[in-house]
C-alpha positions in Angstrom: 81.5 98.1 94.9 82.1 101.5 94.0 80.4 103.9 95.4 79.4 107.2 94.2 80.6 110.6 96.8 77.9 113.2 97.5 78.5 116.0 96.3 80.7 118.9 98.8 78.7 121.8 99.8 79.4 124.8 99.1 78.0 126.8 101.6 76.7 126.1 105.0 77.3 127.3 108.9 79.9 125.0 110.2 77.9 122.0 112.8 79.4 119.6 114.8 77.6 118.1 116.7 79.3 115.5 119.5 76.5 111.9 120.1 77.1 110.2 123.4 75.3 106.7 123.2 72.7 108.4 121.1 72.5 111.0 122.5 74.0 114.6 121.6 75.6 116.5 124.5 77.2 119.2 122.9 77.6 121.2 119.2 80.3 123.4 118.1 81.4 125.4 114.7 84.9 124.6 114.5 87.3 121.2 114.6 89.9 122.3 116.8 92.7 122.9 115.0 94.7 126.2 116.7 91.7 127.9 118.6 92.1 128.6 121.9 93.4 126.6 124.4 90.1 123.9 125.7 89.3 123.5 129.7 90.1 121.0 131.9 87.2 118.7 133.1 85.2 119.1 129.4 85.1 115.5 128.5 81.3 116.1 128.2 81.3 118.9 126.1 81.3 121.6 128.6 83.5 123.4 126.1 82.1 124.7 123.4 84.6 127.6 122.0 86.9 125.3 121.0 86.1 122.4 119.1 86.6 119.0 120.1 89.3 118.1 117.9 92.2 120.9 119.4 96.0 119.6 120.3 96.1 120.3 123.8 95.8 120.2 126.6 92.0 119.2 127.6 90.0 115.8 126.4 87.2 116.1 125.3 85.3 113.0 124.0 85.4 109.6 125.7 85.1 106.4 123.3 82.7 105.3 121.4 81.9 109.3 120.8 80.4 109.9 117.2 81.1 113.3 116.4 78.4 114.5 113.1 80.2 116.6 110.3 77.0 118.9 109.1 77.3 120.2 105.6 79.6 123.0 104.6 82.8 124.6 103.7 85.4 123.7 106.9 88.2 125.7 105.9 90.7 128.3 108.7 93.3 126.8 111.2 90.6 126.2 113.6 88.7 123.7 111.6 91.2 121.4 111.0 91.0 117.9 113.1 93.8 116.3 115.8 93.6 113.0 116.7 95.2 112.8 119.7 96.5 112.7 123.2 95.0 115.2 125.6 94.7 115.4 129.8 91.5 115.2 131.5 92.0 118.1 133.6 95.6 120.1 135.4 96.3 117.3 137.6 97.0 114.9 135.1 98.5 117.7 133.4 101.1 118.5 135.3 101.4 114.7 135.9 102.0 114.1 131.8 99.2 111.8 132.3 97.4 112.3 128.6 94.7 110.2 127.2 95.0 109.0 123.4 91.0 108.5 121.7 90.0 105.3 120.9 86.5 104.3 119.1 86.2 107.8 117.5 84.4 108.1 114.7 83.4 111.2 112.9 80.8 111.3 110.4 79.7 113.6 107.3 75.7 113.8 107.3 74.3 114.6 104.1 71.7 116.8 103.3 70.1 117.8 100.3 73.2 115.7 98.0 75.4 117.9 99.5 78.3 116.7 102.3 80.8 118.6 104.4 83.9 119.6 102.6 87.4 120.1 104.8 89.4 123.2 102.1 93.1 123.1 102.5 93.1 127.0 103.7 95.5 130.1 102.9 97.2 129.9 105.8 97.7 125.9 105.0 98.0 123.1 107.8 97.4 124.2 111.6 100.4 124.3 114.4 97.8 121.5 116.0 98.8 119.3 112.8 102.2 120.4 113.1 101.5 121.4 109.9 102.1 118.2 108.0 98.2 118.0 107.2 94.4 118.9 107.8 93.8 115.9 109.5 96.7 114.2 111.6 96.2 111.0 114.2 99.0 110.7 117.0 99.2 108.6 119.7 102.3 108.7 123.0 105.7 108.2 122.7 108.3 106.7 125.7 109.7 109.9 126.8 113.4 107.7 126.7 113.2 105.9 124.0 110.7 107.9 121.9 108.8 105.0 120.4 105.5 105.0 120.2 103.6 103.5 123.7 100.7 104.0 122.9 98.3 104.6 119.7 95.2 106.3 119.2 92.5 103.3 118.3 89.6 102.2 116.4 89.1 106.0 114.7 86.7 106.4 111.9 86.3 108.7 109.0 84.1 109.5 107.0 81.5 110.7 104.3 84.1 113.7 104.0 85.1 115.7 101.0 89.0 117.1 101.9 90.6 119.0 98.6 92.9 122.0 98.4 92.3 125.2 96.7 94.7 127.1 94.4 94.6 129.4 97.4 95.5 127.1 99.8 98.8 127.8 102.2 101.6 125.5 102.6 101.0 121.2 103.3 103.6 119.6 105.4 103.1 115.9 104.6 99.0 115.0 103.3 96.1 115.9 103.5 95.7 113.2 106.2 98.4 111.8 108.0 98.9 109.1 110.2 100.9 108.9 112.7 100.1 107.2 115.9 96.9 104.8 114.9 95.5 101.2 115.4 92.8 100.3 113.3 91.7 103.3 110.9 88.9 103.7 108.7 88.1 105.4 106.5 84.1 105.8 104.5 83.2 106.8 101.4 86.0 110.0 102.3 87.3 111.9 98.7 90.8 113.4 98.8 91.2 115.7 95.8 93.9 118.3 94.8 96.4 117.8 96.7 99.3 118.6 94.3 98.6 121.7 94.2 101.1 122.1 96.9 103.2 118.6 95.8 101.5 116.4 99.1 100.2 113.0 99.5 96.1 112.5 99.9 97.2 109.2 102.5 100.7 108.8 104.3 101.3 106.3 106.9 104.2 106.3 109.1 106.1 103.1 110.9 103.9 103.4 113.3 100.5 102.1 112.1 99.2 99.1 113.4 96.5 96.5 112.5 94.2 97.1 109.4 93.8 100.9 107.7 90.7 100.2 105.6 89.8 102.7 102.8 86.7 101.6 101.6 84.3 102.9 99.3 87.5 106.4 99.0 88.9 107.9 95.9 91.6 109.6 96.0 92.2 111.8 92.9 94.8 114.6 91.2 97.6 114.2 94.6 101.5 114.3 94.9 104.3 115.6 93.5 108.0 115.4 92.5 109.4 116.0 96.6 109.3 113.2 97.8 108.0 111.8 95.2 104.2 112.3 96.4 101.9 109.7 95.8 97.9 109.4 96.1 98.5 107.6 98.9 101.9 106.3 100.6 101.8 103.7 103.7 105.1 103.1 105.4 105.9 99.4 106.8 104.5 98.9 110.5 107.4 99.3 113.0 106.5 97.3 115.6 103.0 94.6 113.9 104.2 92.0 111.6 100.9 91.3 110.4 100.0 95.3 110.0 97.4 95.3 107.2 96.9 98.4 104.4 93.6 97.0 102.6 91.5 98.8 99.7 88.1 97.7 98.6 85.4 99.8 96.6 87.6 102.7 95.6 88.9 105.1 93.2 92.4 106.1 92.8 93.7 108.1 89.8 95.4 110.8 88.2 98.7 111.1 90.9 101.3 113.6 89.9 104.9 112.1 89.8 104.3 109.0 91.9 101.4 106.3 91.7 98.3 105.5 92.7 98.9 103.2 95.5 102.5 102.9 97.3 102.4 100.1 100.2 105.3 98.9 102.1 102.5 97.3 104.6 103.6 94.0 105.6 99.5 92.9 104.5 98.8 94.5 101.3 94.6 94.0 100.4 93.8 95.6 97.0 90.2 94.4 96.1 87.2 95.2 94.5 88.8 98.9 92.9 90.0 100.4 90.1 93.1 102.4 89.8 93.5 104.6 86.2 96.4 106.7 84.8 95.5 109.8 83.4 97.7 110.1 79.8 100.1 112.8 80.5 100.0 116.7 78.4 103.0 116.6 75.8 106.1 117.5 78.2 104.4 115.9 81.3 104.2 113.7 83.7 101.5 112.2 85.2 101.8 109.0 87.4 104.7 106.4 87.7 103.4 102.6 89.1 99.2 102.2 89.8 100.1 99.6 92.1 104.0 99.9 93.9 104.1 97.2 96.8 107.7 97.7 96.9 109.1 95.6 99.9 106.7 92.9 98.5 105.1 90.2 101.9 101.7 89.8 101.4 100.2 90.6 98.5 96.7 90.0 97.5 94.6 91.5 94.8 91.5 90.9 93.1 88.1 91.8 91.3 90.7 95.6 89.9 90.7 97.1 86.6 93.7 98.8 86.4 93.9 101.1 83.8 97.8 102.4 82.1 98.2 105.5 79.6 101.0 107.3 78.6 102.1 108.7 81.6 105.1 110.7 80.3 108.8 110.4 80.2 110.7 109.9 83.3 107.4 107.3 84.5 106.9 104.1 84.4 105.3 101.5 82.4 104.1 98.8 85.1 100.6 98.2 86.9 101.6 96.1 89.0 104.8 95.7 91.3 105.8 93.5 93.3 109.2 93.2 95.4 110.9 95.4 93.6 112.8 97.6 96.0 113.8 94.9 98.8 112.9 91.2 99.8 113.1 90.5 103.3 112.8 87.6 104.6 111.6 88.9 108.1 109.2 89.3 106.5 106.2 86.7 105.7 105.4 87.1 102.2 102.7 85.4 99.5 101.2 86.4 96.5 97.7 85.8 95.0 96.7 88.0 91.9 93.6 86.6 90.3 90.1 88.2 88.3 91.9 91.1 87.3 91.7 93.5 84.7 94.5 94.8 83.2 94.4 97.5 80.0 96.9 99.9 78.6 95.3 102.4 76.5 99.3 103.7 75.0 101.0 101.7 72.7 104.1 102.8 74.3 104.4 104.8 77.8 106.7 107.6 77.3 108.7 109.0 74.3 111.0 106.8 74.2 109.0 104.2 73.5 109.3 102.1 75.7 106.0 99.6 75.9 103.9 99.4 79.0 103.4 95.6 81.0 101.0 95.0 83.6 103.2 92.9 86.3 106.5 93.2 87.4 107.4 91.0 89.6 110.5 90.9 91.5 113.2 87.6 90.4 113.7 88.4 94.1 110.2 88.0 96.0 109.7 85.3 98.1 106.6 83.1 98.5 104.4 81.3 96.6 102.5 83.1 93.5 99.4 82.7 92.5 98.3 84.9 89.5 95.2 83.6 87.5 91.7 84.4 85.3 93.6 87.5 84.7 92.1 89.3 81.7 94.8 91.6 79.8 93.4 94.0 77.4 94.7 96.6 75.0 99.0 97.0 74.3 99.7 94.7 77.4 102.4 92.9 75.7 105.2 95.2 77.2 108.8 93.8 78.3 108.1 90.1 77.8 110.8 89.7 80.7 108.5 91.3 83.5 105.3 89.8 82.2 103.7 87.5 83.8 100.3 86.7 82.5 99.5 83.4 85.1 96.8 81.3 84.4 93.6 81.0 82.8 94.9 84.4 81.4 92.7 85.8 78.7 94.2 88.6 75.8 91.7 90.6 74.3 91.3 93.9 72.2 89.6 97.1 73.1 87.0 95.2 70.3 86.3 92.6 72.9 85.0 94.2 76.0 82.1 96.6 76.4 82.5 99.6 78.6 83.2 98.4 81.7 86.4 96.3 80.2 84.0 93.3 80.5 84.5 90.6 77.9 81.5 90.7 75.7 82.3 86.4 74.2 79.3 85.5 76.0 80.9 82.1 76.3 82.6 83.8 79.7 79.4 83.7 81.0 80.0 81.2 83.1 78.8 78.1 81.9 80.1 75.7 85.1 79.4 72.7 83.1 82.8 73.7 80.8 84.6 73.7 84.5 87.7 70.9 84.4 87.0 70.5 80.4 89.6 72.3 77.2 86.0 73.0 75.6 85.5 76.9 75.4 86.4 79.4 73.2 88.7 82.1 73.9 92.9 82.2 73.8 93.4 79.2 75.7 91.4 77.2 74.6 93.3 74.4 74.8 94.0 74.4 77.9 91.7 73.1 80.9 89.1 75.7 82.4 89.9 76.5 85.7 87.0 78.1 86.8 83.9 80.2 85.3 84.8 83.5 85.0 88.4 85.8 83.5 88.7 89.1 84.9 87.7 91.4 87.6 83.6 90.2 88.4 82.8 93.0 90.6 
C-alpha cells in the first residue's frame, strides 16, 4: 500500500532530540556535517555544540539511540548526516579504535502536517560526507586489504524529505550514499529533484549487505546522463550472496535518463509499488527502464503497477528487464512476476517508432521462471520476441480498466467457484482458471 508523504516544512527552528531508552538526553541544532570537531567522551549527549552525526572524531551515540528531528529546513554544510565510525575518546582515537553505529534511528516528527526537510545547500555535499551525498552511511576498512571489515548496521531513516535545490551545489553521487551498511531501512522518505545535479536518489556500493528496505518511499526526478544516474542504483554485494534489495509500498517516478529502479543485488523484491514513467517533451528524454535487474539473480515482483510512456530518443521500451547484461552461475537464480499490471500509454517510445514492451527476459537468464496472472493494458504489444505474457494473462484496453488500473469487468472480482474451470469471461476464456484475480491487487 502506498502511503501519502507529509508535506515538507518551509520554516521552523532546527531541533534534533537524542532519545535513549525513551528519555531525552540531548538536544542539537544541527546534524553535524562540517561543524567543529566533537569532544571526547560525548556518548551521553554532553557535547551539544556539535551535531551527533559529525564524521570525526568522537562518538556521540550508543546502540539503540533514536534521534527525533523536528520540522524545519535543514540546509547547510553542518546540516548533513554521516553515519559511520567514530572513536569514543583520545586513547581510542590514538589507537585507531573506532566504533561503528548500530541500531540507530533517525525519525522525522510531523507537526501540523509538516515534517523536516533536508535541502541541498549552495555549498553542496559536505566534506563530512566526502562530497558524495547529503546522507552518507559508512563502515570501517582493513588497513591492508582495504576491504570493509565492519558495517553500520540496523540503521533506520524515516519520515524525512530530502530534496535538491536550483541553488544547490555539487552532489558527487546521490542524495543518500550507502557505502558500508548492513540492514538499512528507509521508511516514509521522499527523495526528489537531484536530476538538477545529475545525481542518483539512492546509491549503494558493493560494501552493502543484509537487506536494504525501501518502505513507503517516494523517488522523484532524480538521475542524469553522466553514469547514467537513476532514481535508485543498488550495487551487488561483494560479500553477501543473499544481499536483498526490497521495495514495498513505494512510488518511483519521473527519473531522468536512468531507470526508476536499478538493482544488481543478489535478490530483488518489489511488492505493492508504483513505477511510472513520464512523457518526454519533444527532443528530450525521460527514464530508460522502469525496473532494471541486469545481472539477474532472484527477482520477485508482485502487486505492482508499471506505467510506460513515450520516453524519448535514446531511451528504451521495456518496463522490466532481467539478466540482460550478465548471467553468472555463481548466483542463485529464480524469477517470479505475478499479479502485476503493465500499462503502455503510448504506441511508441521514441521518434523511430519503436514499440514498448512490458518484459525483457534474457534468454541467458538461469533458473525457474514464473510469469502468471499479470494484466497488460494499452499498447503492450511491442517486440514479440521479448514479450513474455506468461500464464493466466489478460490484455485489456484503456476502457476496460478504472482509474486505479483495475479491470472494470465484474467477472474478475474473484468468484472462487470458477478456479480450476474454463468457464469464465475474458480473452483467455478457453484456458483453465488458476487464480481469482488478474493484475495488481494492492
